[in-house]
Gaussian input, Z-matrix of N, CA and C with variables (Angstrom, degrees):
# hf/3-21g

backbone

0 1
 N
 C     1     B1
 C     2     B2     1     A1
 N     3     B3     2     A2     1     D1
 C     4     B4     3     A3     2     D2
 C     5     B5     4     A4     3     D3
 N     6     B6     5     A5     4     D4
 C     7     B7     6     A6     5     D5
 C     8     B8     7     A7     6     D6
 N     9     B9     8     A8     7     D7
 C    10    B10     9     A9     8     D8
 C    11    B11    10    A10     9     D9
 N    12    B12    11    A11    10    D10
 C    13    B13    12    A12    11    D11
 C    14    B14    13    A13    12    D12
 N    15    B15    14    A14    13    D13
 C    16    B16    15    A15    14    D14
 C    17    B17    16    A16    15    D15
 N    18    B18    17    A17    16    D16
 C    19    B19    18    A18    17    D17
 C    20    B20    19    A19    18    D18
 N    21    B21    20    A20    19    D19
 C    22    B22    21    A21    20    D20
 C    23    B23    22    A22    21    D21
 N    24    B24    23    A23    22    D22
 C    25    B25    24    A24    23    D23
 C    26    B26    25    A25    24    D24
 N    27    B27    26    A26    25    D25
 C    28    B28    27    A27    26    D26
 C    29    B29    28    A28    27    D27
 N    30    B30    29    A29    28    D28
 C    31    B31    30    A30    29    D29
 C    32    B32    31    A31    30    D30
 N    33    B33    32    A32    31    D31
 C    34    B34    33    A33    32    D32
 C    35    B35    34    A34    33    D33
 N    36    B36    35    A35    34    D34
 C    37    B37    36    A36    35    D35
 C    38    B38    37    A37    36    D36
 N    39    B39    38    A38    37    D37
 C    40    B40    39    A39    38    D38
 C    41    B41    40    A40    39    D39
 N    42    B42    41    A41    40    D40
 C    43    B43    42    A42    41    D41
 C    44    B44    43    A43    42    D42
 N    45    B45    44    A44    43    D43
 C    46    B46    45    A45    44    D44
 C    47    B47    46    A46    45    D45
 N    48    B48    47    A47    46    D46
 C    49    B49    48    A48    47    D47
 C    50    B50    49    A49    48    D48
 N    51    B51    50    A50    49    D49
 C    52    B52    51    A51    50    D50
 C    53    B53    52    A52    51    D51
 N    54    B54    53    A53    52    D52
 C    55    B55    54    A54    53    D53
 C    56    B56    55    A55    54    D54
 N    57    B57    56    A56    55    D55
 C    58    B58    57    A57    56    D56
 C    59    B59    58    A58    57    D57
 N    60    B60    59    A59    58    D58
 C    61    B61    60    A60    59    D59
 C    62    B62    61    A61    60    D60
 N    63    B63    62    A62    61    D61
 C    64    B64    63    A63    62    D62
 C    65    B65    64    A64    63    D63
 N    66    B66    65    A65    64    D64
 C    67    B67    66    A66    65    D65
 C    68    B68    67    A67    66    D66
 N    69    B69    68    A68    67    D67
 C    70    B70    69    A69    68    D68
 C    71    B71    70    A70    69    D69
 N    72    B72    71    A71    70    D70
 C    73    B73    72    A72    71    D71
 C    74    B74    73    A73    72    D72
 N    75    B75    74    A74    73    D73
 C    76    B76    75    A75    74    D74
 C    77    B77    76    A76    75    D75
 N    78    B78    77    A77    76    D76
 C    79    B79    78    A78    77    D77
 C    80    B80    79    A79    78    D78
 N    81    B81    80    A80    79    D79
 C    82    B82    81    A81    80    D80
 C    83    B83    82    A82    81    D81
 N    84    B84    83    A83    82    D82
 C    85    B85    84    A84    83    D83
 C    86    B86    85    A85    84    D84
 N    87    B87    86    A86    85    D85
 C    88    B88    87    A87    86    D86
 C    89    B89    88    A88    87    D87
 N    90    B90    89    A89    88    D88
 C    91    B91    90    A90    89    D89
 C    92    B92    91    A91    90    D90
 N    93    B93    92    A92    91    D91
 C    94    B94    93    A93    92    D92
 C    95    B95    94    A94    93    D93
 N    96    B96    95    A95    94    D94
 C    97    B97    96    A96    95    D95
 C    98    B98    97    A97    96    D96
 N    99    B99    98    A98    97    D97
 C   100   B100    99    A99    98    D98
 C   101   B101   100   A100    99    D99
 N   102   B102   101   A101   100   D100
 C   103   B103   102   A102   101   D101
 C   104   B104   103   A103   102   D102
 N   105   B105   104   A104   103   D103
 C   106   B106   105   A105   104   D104
 C   107   B107   106   A106   105   D105
 N   108   B108   107   A107   106   D106
 C   109   B109   108   A108   107   D107
 C   110   B110   109   A109   108   D108
 N   111   B111   110   A110   109   D109
 C   112   B112   111   A111   110   D110
 C   113   B113   112   A112   111   D111
 N   114   B114   113   A113   112   D112
 C   115   B115   114   A114   113   D113
 C   116   B116   115   A115   114   D114
 N   117   B117   116   A116   115   D115
 C   118   B118   117   A117   116   D116
 C   119   B119   118   A118   117   D117
 N   120   B120   119   A119   118   D118
 C   121   B121   120   A120   119   D119
 C   122   B122   121   A121   120   D120
 N   123   B123   122   A122   121   D121
 C   124   B124   123   A123   122   D122
 C   125   B125   124   A124   123   D123
 N   126   B126   125   A125   124   D124
 C   127   B127   126   A126   125   D125
 C   128   B128   127   A127   126   D126
 N   129   B129   128   A128   127   D127
 C   130   B130   129   A129   128   D128
 C   131   B131   130   A130   129   D129
 N   132   B132   131   A131   130   D130
 C   133   B133   132   A132   131   D131
 C   134   B134   133   A133   132   D132
 N   135   B135   134   A134   133   D133
 C   136   B136   135   A135   134   D134
 C   137   B137   136   A136   135   D135
 N   138   B138   137   A137   136   D136
 C   139   B139   138   A138   137   D137
 C   140   B140   139   A139   138   D138
 N   141   B141   140   A140   139   D139
 C   142   B142   141   A141   140   D140
 C   143   B143   142   A142   141   D141
 N   144   B144   143   A143   142   D142
 C   145   B145   144   A144   143   D143
 C   146   B146   145   A145   144   D144
 N   147   B147   146   A146   145   D145
 C   148   B148   147   A147   146   D146
 C   149   B149   148   A148   147   D147
 N   150   B150   149   A149   148   D148
 C   151   B151   150   A150   149   D149
 C   152   B152   151   A151   150   D150
 N   153   B153   152   A152   151   D151
 C   154   B154   153   A153   152   D152
 C   155   B155   154   A154   153   D153
 N   156   B156   155   A155   154   D154
 C   157   B157   156   A156   155   D155
 C   158   B158   157   A157   156   D156
 N   159   B159   158   A158   157   D157
 C   160   B160   159   A159   158   D158
 C   161   B161   160   A160   159   D159
 N   162   B162   161   A161   160   D160
 C   163   B163   162   A162   161   D161
 C   164   B164   163   A163   162   D162
 N   165   B165   164   A164   163   D163
 C   166   B166   165   A165   164   D164
 C   167   B167   166   A166   165   D165
 N   168   B168   167   A167   166   D166
 C   169   B169   168   A168   167   D167
 C   170   B170   169   A169   168   D168
 N   171   B171   170   A170   169   D169
 C   172   B172   171   A171   170   D170
 C   173   B173   172   A172   171   D171
 N   174   B174   173   A173   172   D172
 C   175   B175   174   A174   173   D173
 C   176   B176   175   A175   174   D174
 N   177   B177   176   A176   175   D175
 C   178   B178   177   A177   176   D176
 C   179   B179   178   A178   177   D177
 N   180   B180   179   A179   178   D178
 C   181   B181   180   A180   179   D179
 C   182   B182   181   A181   180   D180
 N   183   B183   182   A182   181   D181
 C   184   B184   183   A183   182   D182
 C   185   B185   184   A184   183   D183
 N   186   B186   185   A185   184   D184
 C   187   B187   186   A186   185   D185
 C   188   B188   187   A187   186   D186
 N   189   B189   188   A188   187   D187
 C   190   B190   189   A189   188   D188
 C   191   B191   190   A190   189   D189
 N   192   B192   191   A191   190   D190
 C   193   B193   192   A192   191   D191
 C   194   B194   193   A193   192   D192
 N   195   B195   194   A194   193   D193
 C   196   B196   195   A195   194   D194
 C   197   B197   196   A196   195   D195
 N   198   B198   197   A197   196   D196
 C   199   B199   198   A198   197   D197
 C   200   B200   199   A199   198   D198
 N   201   B201   200   A200   199   D199
 C   202   B202   201   A201   200   D200
 C   203   B203   202   A202   201   D201
 N   204   B204   203   A203   202   D202
 C   205   B205   204   A204   203   D203
 C   206   B206   205   A205   204   D204
 N   207   B207   206   A206   205   D205
 C   208   B208   207   A207   206   D206
 C   209   B209   208   A208   207   D207
 N   210   B210   209   A209   208   D208
 C   211   B211   210   A210   209   D209
 C   212   B212   211   A211   210   D210
 N   213   B213   212   A212   211   D211
 C   214   B214   213   A213   212   D212
 C   215   B215   214   A214   213   D213
 N   216   B216   215   A215   214   D214
 C   217   B217   216   A216   215   D215
 C   218   B218   217   A217   216   D216
 N   219   B219   218   A218   217   D217
 C   220   B220   219   A219   218   D218
 C   221   B221   220   A220   219   D219
 N   222   B222   221   A221   220   D220
 C   223   B223   222   A222   221   D221
 C   224   B224   223   A223   222   D222
 N   225   B225   224   A224   223   D223
 C   226   B226   225   A225   224   D224
 C   227   B227   226   A226   225   D225
 N   228   B228   227   A227   226   D226
 C   229   B229   228   A228   227   D227
 C   230   B230   229   A229   228   D228
 N   231   B231   230   A230   229   D229
 C   232   B232   231   A231   230   D230
 C   233   B233   232   A232   231   D231
 N   234   B234   233   A233   232   D232
 C   235   B235   234   A234   233   D233
 C   236   B236   235   A235   234   D234
 N   237   B237   236   A236   235   D235
 C   238   B238   237   A237   236   D236
 C   239   B239   238   A238   237   D237
 N   240   B240   239   A239   238   D238
 C   241   B241   240   A240   239   D239
 C   242   B242   241   A241   240   D240
 N   243   B243   242   A242   241   D241
 C   244   B244   243   A243   242   D242
 C   245   B245   244   A244   243   D243
 N   246   B246   245   A245   244   D244
 C   247   B247   246   A246   245   D245
 C   248   B248   247   A247   246   D246
 N   249   B249   248   A248   247   D247
 C   250   B250   249   A249   248   D248
 C   251   B251   250   A250   249   D249
 N   252   B252   251   A251   250   D250
 C   253   B253   252   A252   251   D251
 C   254   B254   253   A253   252   D252
 N   255   B255   254   A254   253   D253
 C   256   B256   255   A255   254   D254
 C   257   B257   256   A256   255   D255

   B1=1.4189
   B2=1.5507
   B3=1.2887
   B4=1.4717
   B5=1.5135
   B6=1.3215
   B7=1.4628
   B8=1.4987
   B9=1.3328
   B10=1.4484
   B11=1.4933
   B12=1.2950
   B13=1.4685
   B14=1.5269
   B15=1.2668
   B16=1.4951
   B17=1.5313
   B18=1.3555
   B19=1.5094
   B20=1.5557
   B21=1.3737
   B22=1.4736
   B23=1.4739
   B24=1.2802
   B25=1.5120
   B26=1.5268
   B27=1.3012
   B28=1.4682
   B29=1.4980
   B30=1.3624
   B31=1.4311
   B32=1.5010
   B33=1.3582
   B34=1.4256
   B35=1.5954
   B36=1.2807
   B37=1.4290
   B38=1.5353
   B39=1.3016
   B40=1.4772
   B41=1.5243
   B42=1.3269
   B43=1.4687
   B44=1.5226
   B45=1.3160
   B46=1.4780
   B47=1.5433
   B48=1.3548
   B49=1.4609
   B50=1.5424
   B51=1.3360
   B52=1.4872
   B53=1.5104
   B54=1.3447
   B55=1.4746
   B56=1.5613
   B57=1.2903
   B58=1.4869
   B59=1.5075
   B60=1.3164
   B61=1.4932
   B62=1.5422
   B63=1.3518
   B64=1.5170
   B65=1.4389
   B66=1.3312
   B67=1.4896
   B68=1.4812
   B69=1.3582
   B70=1.4190
   B71=1.4719
   B72=1.3197
   B73=1.5084
   B74=1.4896
   B75=1.3001
   B76=1.4415
   B77=1.5075
   B78=1.2815
   B79=1.4556
   B80=1.5642
   B81=1.3259
   B82=1.5488
   B83=1.4935
   B84=1.2858
   B85=1.5090
   B86=1.4683
   B87=1.2769
   B88=1.4467
   B89=1.4720
   B90=1.3195
   B91=1.4533
   B92=1.5487
   B93=1.3816
   B94=1.4530
   B95=1.4835
   B96=1.3263
   B97=1.4232
   B98=1.5534
   B99=1.3154
   B100=1.5035
   B101=1.4641
   B102=1.3513
   B103=1.4491
   B104=1.5246
   B105=1.3354
   B106=1.4278
   B107=1.5532
   B108=1.3198
   B109=1.4582
   B110=1.5387
   B111=1.2662
   B112=1.4917
   B113=1.5087
   B114=1.3318
   B115=1.4566
   B116=1.5548
   B117=1.2728
   B118=1.5364
   B119=1.5262
   B120=1.3261
   B121=1.4637
   B122=1.5075
   B123=1.2601
   B124=1.5155
   B125=1.5152
   B126=1.2819
   B127=1.5024
   B128=1.5106
   B129=1.3093
   B130=1.5124
   B131=1.5038
   B132=1.3164
   B133=1.5051
   B134=1.4989
   B135=1.3270
   B136=1.4380
   B137=1.5511
   B138=1.4141
   B139=1.3683
   B140=1.5637
   B141=1.2945
   B142=1.4675
   B143=1.5268
   B144=1.2966
   B145=1.4773
   B146=1.5044
   B147=1.3078
   B148=1.4186
   B149=1.4715
   B150=1.3597
   B151=1.4621
   B152=1.5474
   B153=1.2810
   B154=1.4555
   B155=1.5106
   B156=1.2881
   B157=1.4462
   B158=1.5554
   B159=1.3132
   B160=1.4717
   B161=1.5548
   B162=1.2848
   B163=1.4897
   B164=1.5323
   B165=1.3494
   B166=1.4758
   B167=1.4717
   B168=1.3287
   B169=1.4339
   B170=1.5765
   B171=1.3832
   B172=1.4213
   B173=1.4921
   B174=1.3520
   B175=1.4718
   B176=1.4870
   B177=1.3735
   B178=1.4438
   B179=1.5411
   B180=1.3467
   B181=1.4638
   B182=1.5041
   B183=1.3267
   B184=1.4376
   B185=1.5034
   B186=1.3385
   B187=1.4117
   B188=1.5813
   B189=1.3237
   B190=1.4671
   B191=1.5361
   B192=1.3259
   B193=1.3837
   B194=1.5470
   B195=1.3276
   B196=1.4314
   B197=1.5155
   B198=1.3207
   B199=1.4460
   B200=1.5724
   B201=1.3187
   B202=1.4384
   B203=1.5560
   B204=1.3289
   B205=1.4702
   B206=1.5584
   B207=1.3655
   B208=1.4067
   B209=1.5546
   B210=1.2800
   B211=1.4848
   B212=1.5317
   B213=1.3269
   B214=1.4254
   B215=1.5172
   B216=1.3671
   B217=1.5104
   B218=1.5293
   B219=1.2761
   B220=1.4524
   B221=1.4825
   B222=1.3616
   B223=1.4516
   B224=1.5346
   B225=1.3362
   B226=1.4852
   B227=1.5425
   B228=1.3112
   B229=1.4791
   B230=1.4922
   B231=1.3312
   B232=1.4825
   B233=1.4911
   B234=1.3232
   B235=1.4440
   B236=1.5556
   B237=1.3006
   B238=1.4780
   B239=1.5608
   B240=1.3323
   B241=1.4499
   B242=1.5432
   B243=1.2921
   B244=1.4761
   B245=1.5320
   B246=1.3570
   B247=1.4798
   B248=1.5080
   B249=1.3194
   B250=1.4407
   B251=1.5356
   B252=1.2847
   B253=1.5164
   B254=1.5398
   B255=1.3297
   B256=1.4876
   B257=1.4178
   A1=112.17
   A2=114.97
   A3=121.05
   A4=109.79
   A5=119.93
   A6=122.24
   A7=111.55
   A8=119.07
   A9=119.77
   A10=112.80
   A11=116.71
   A12=125.61
   A13=108.61
   A14=116.81
   A15=121.05
   A16=109.88
   A17=115.28
   A18=118.43
   A19=110.10
   A20=115.89
   A21=117.92
   A22=111.92
   A23=117.08
   A24=121.78
   A25=109.45
   A26=116.37
   A27=117.25
   A28=111.65
   A29=120.72
   A30=123.09
   A31=111.65
   A32=117.20
   A33=122.21
   A34=109.05
   A35=114.67
   A36=122.56
   A37=112.02
   A38=116.79
   A39=123.16
   A40=107.30
   A41=118.37
   A42=119.43
   A43=111.98
   A44=116.87
   A45=121.21
   A46=110.43
   A47=116.13
   A48=118.00
   A49=111.14
   A50=115.18
   A51=120.60
   A52=112.55
   A53=116.23
   A54=122.36
   A55=108.89
   A56=118.62
   A57=123.27
   A58=109.20
   A59=115.96
   A60=120.48
   A61=107.79
   A62=117.51
   A63=118.28
   A64=112.46
   A65=119.86
   A66=122.33
   A67=110.54
   A68=122.82
   A69=122.60
   A70=112.19
   A71=119.14
   A72=121.97
   A73=110.81
   A74=120.31
   A75=123.79
   A76=108.36
   A77=121.33
   A78=122.62
   A79=109.94
   A80=113.48
   A81=114.49
   A82=110.97
   A83=120.30
   A84=119.26
   A85=111.58
   A86=120.80
   A87=123.65
   A88=113.12
   A89=118.22
   A90=121.91
   A91=111.22
   A92=118.16
   A93=120.26
   A94=112.92
   A95=115.33
   A96=120.12
   A97=112.37
   A98=112.93
   A99=117.82
   A100=111.21
   A101=120.18
   A102=123.55
   A103=113.00
   A104=119.49
   A105=120.41
   A106=111.80
   A107=115.51
   A108=117.95
   A109=112.15
   A110=116.37
   A111=121.42
   A112=109.60
   A113=117.09
   A114=121.95
   A115=107.94
   A116=117.17
   A117=121.70
   A118=108.51
   A119=117.38
   A120=122.01
   A121=111.56
   A122=115.67
   A123=118.52
   A124=108.89
   A125=119.07
   A126=121.04
   A127=109.71
   A128=118.33
   A129=121.01
   A130=107.11
   A131=118.55
   A132=120.48
   A133=109.56
   A134=117.75
   A135=122.46
   A136=111.81
   A137=113.87
   A138=121.09
   A139=114.75
   A140=112.97
   A141=120.94
   A142=110.03
   A143=119.29
   A144=122.13
   A145=110.56
   A146=119.73
   A147=120.18
   A148=114.00
   A149=115.92
   A150=119.71
   A151=111.61
   A152=117.01
   A153=119.46
   A154=111.74
   A155=120.65
   A156=122.84
   A157=108.36
   A158=116.23
   A159=120.32
   A160=107.76
   A161=115.34
   A162=121.36
   A163=110.73
   A164=114.99
   A165=115.87
   A166=115.04
   A167=120.14
   A168=122.47
   A169=112.08
   A170=115.36
   A171=116.21
   A172=111.97
   A173=117.84
   A174=120.09
   A175=111.22
   A176=117.69
   A177=121.75
   A178=109.02
   A179=117.41
   A180=119.74
   A181=115.81
   A182=116.01
   A183=123.36
   A184=111.49
   A185=116.36
   A186=121.31
   A187=112.26
   A188=115.65
   A189=120.43
   A190=111.61
   A191=116.79
   A192=122.68
   A193=111.73
   A194=117.15
   A195=121.89
   A196=113.29
   A197=113.42
   A198=119.17
   A199=109.59
   A200=116.65
   A201=121.97
   A202=109.29
   A203=114.36
   A204=120.07
   A205=108.57
   A206=116.93
   A207=123.13
   A208=110.62
   A209=117.29
   A210=121.48
   A211=109.53
   A212=117.36
   A213=120.64
   A214=113.40
   A215=113.62
   A216=117.74
   A217=110.77
   A218=118.73
   A219=122.66
   A220=116.50
   A221=117.10
   A222=121.87
   A223=109.64
   A224=111.18
   A225=120.39
   A226=105.56
   A227=117.95
   A228=121.17
   A229=108.71
   A230=113.04
   A231=121.52
   A232=107.58
   A233=117.92
   A234=122.30
   A235=109.33
   A236=117.20
   A237=116.96
   A238=112.75
   A239=119.17
   A240=119.97
   A241=109.83
   A242=120.78
   A243=123.96
   A244=109.92
   A245=119.07
   A246=118.46
   A247=114.70
   A248=119.15
   A249=125.20
   A250=112.19
   A251=118.19
   A252=123.29
   A253=106.15
   A254=114.57
   A255=119.85
   A256=112.51
   D1=-37.44
   D2=-179.12
   D3=-67.35
   D4=-29.37
   D5=178.12
   D6=-71.87
   D7=-37.28
   D8=176.98
   D9=-60.89
   D10=-45.60
   D11=178.07
   D12=-58.85
   D13=-51.71
   D14=-177.91
   D15=-61.87
   D16=-36.88
   D17=-179.88
   D18=-66.33
   D19=-38.30
   D20=179.58
   D21=-68.25
   D22=-37.80
   D23=177.06
   D24=-62.75
   D25=-48.68
   D26=178.52
   D27=-62.78
   D28=-35.24
   D29=175.01
   D30=-61.83
   D31=-41.19
   D32=-178.39
   D33=-64.72
   D34=-45.91
   D35=179.57
   D36=-58.76
   D37=-41.72
   D38=-179.67
   D39=-69.80
   D40=-41.48
   D41=178.53
   D42=-61.42
   D43=-45.08
   D44=177.68
   D45=-61.65
   D46=-40.23
   D47=177.98
   D48=-61.17
   D49=-46.03
   D50=178.73
   D51=-57.66
   D52=-43.27
   D53=179.84
   D54=-62.11
   D55=-44.78
   D56=179.72
   D57=-61.32
   D58=-47.49
   D59=-176.20
   D60=-64.45
   D61=-39.83
   D62=177.85
   D63=-65.21
   D64=-38.50
   D65=178.22
   D66=-67.97
   D67=-38.59
   D68=173.89
   D69=-65.11
   D70=-37.83
   D71=176.64
   D72=-62.88
   D73=-42.58
   D74=-179.82
   D75=-66.90
   D76=-41.02
   D77=178.76
   D78=-66.30
   D79=-42.22
   D80=176.65
   D81=-61.53
   D82=-42.71
   D83=178.23
   D84=-63.48
   D85=-35.20
   D86=176.68
   D87=-66.50
   D88=-44.74
   D89=176.91
   D90=-65.28
   D91=-39.54
   D92=176.17
   D93=-64.38
   D94=-39.21
   D95=178.27
   D96=-61.75
   D97=-43.06
   D98=-178.18
   D99=-73.94
   D100=-43.09
   D101=-168.45
   D102=-116.73
   D103=9.79
   D104=-172.71
   D105=-64.82
   D106=-44.96
   D107=-179.94
   D108=-62.37
   D109=-37.92
   D110=177.98
   D111=-62.87
   D112=-48.65
   D113=-175.07
   D114=-64.75
   D115=-43.80
   D116=178.04
   D117=-59.08
   D118=-45.18
   D119=-179.70
   D120=-61.71
   D121=-44.17
   D122=-177.24
   D123=-69.95
   D124=-37.23
   D125=175.54
   D126=-65.12
   D127=-35.53
   D128=-179.92
   D129=-70.18
   D130=-40.59
   D131=177.41
   D132=-59.81
   D133=-45.21
   D134=-177.61
   D135=-61.83
   D136=-44.36
   D137=179.86
   D138=-64.63
   D139=-42.14
   D140=177.59
   D141=-65.92
   D142=-41.38
   D143=178.66
   D144=-67.00
   D145=-40.81
   D146=178.63
   D147=-67.99
   D148=-27.57
   D149=177.41
   D150=-84.20
   D151=-1.43
   D152=176.55
   D153=81.85
   D154=16.76
   D155=-176.54
   D156=-104.53
   D157=169.43
   D158=178.16
   D159=-76.09
   D160=136.96
   D161=-176.14
   D162=-115.06
   D163=21.63
   D164=-175.86
   D165=-68.88
   D166=-36.67
   D167=175.97
   D168=-66.29
   D169=-45.99
   D170=177.95
   D171=-63.96
   D172=-36.24
   D173=177.96
   D174=-63.18
   D175=-38.91
   D176=-179.80
   D177=-65.28
   D178=-46.59
   D179=175.33
   D180=-58.10
   D181=-38.28
   D182=176.27
   D183=-63.08
   D184=-46.04
   D185=178.78
   D186=-64.87
   D187=-39.54
   D188=175.11
   D189=-61.38
   D190=-41.11
   D191=177.92
   D192=-62.31
   D193=-40.86
   D194=177.49
   D195=-64.52
   D196=-41.07
   D197=-179.42
   D198=-67.46
   D199=-37.84
   D200=179.91
   D201=-65.34
   D202=-38.76
   D203=-176.57
   D204=-68.24
   D205=-39.07
   D206=178.83
   D207=-67.88
   D208=-39.38
   D209=176.81
   D210=-63.92
   D211=-43.68
   D212=179.31
   D213=-63.74
   D214=-37.98
   D215=-178.04
   D216=-72.95
   D217=-27.06
   D218=-178.30
   D219=-83.88
   D220=-9.74
   D221=-179.17
   D222=-70.63
   D223=141.01
   D224=176.92
   D225=-93.31
   D226=103.01
   D227=178.58
   D228=-106.03
   D229=120.50
   D230=179.30
   D231=-123.80
   D232=178.49
   D233=-177.73
   D234=-66.77
   D235=-32.31
   D236=-175.94
   D237=-78.76
   D238=-16.81
   D239=-179.66
   D240=-124.31
   D241=14.12
   D242=-174.17
   D243=-64.00
   D244=-37.80
   D245=-179.55
   D246=-71.18
   D247=-16.89
   D248=179.57
   D249=-88.70
   D250=-13.22
   D251=-177.24
   D252=-74.84
   D253=138.62
   D254=173.98
   D255=-108.97

């Protein structure tokens, strides 16, 4: 009988762990969606600078990504205009 109770407790702990991992994954996907272009651009600027090349194009793309992320964050999305949001 003690084994069945211990097994249920382990199952509950594993389920809680899976839920937490899933929530972290969803949050990471959301952050990457919002800031992915900016992060890629900043890494490109760093790589170009370390290679001794001009990083102006990568810097421009990074700045554009940051501006797009700010625009997306400032949008007021409600139920009546949700389908028009990009």
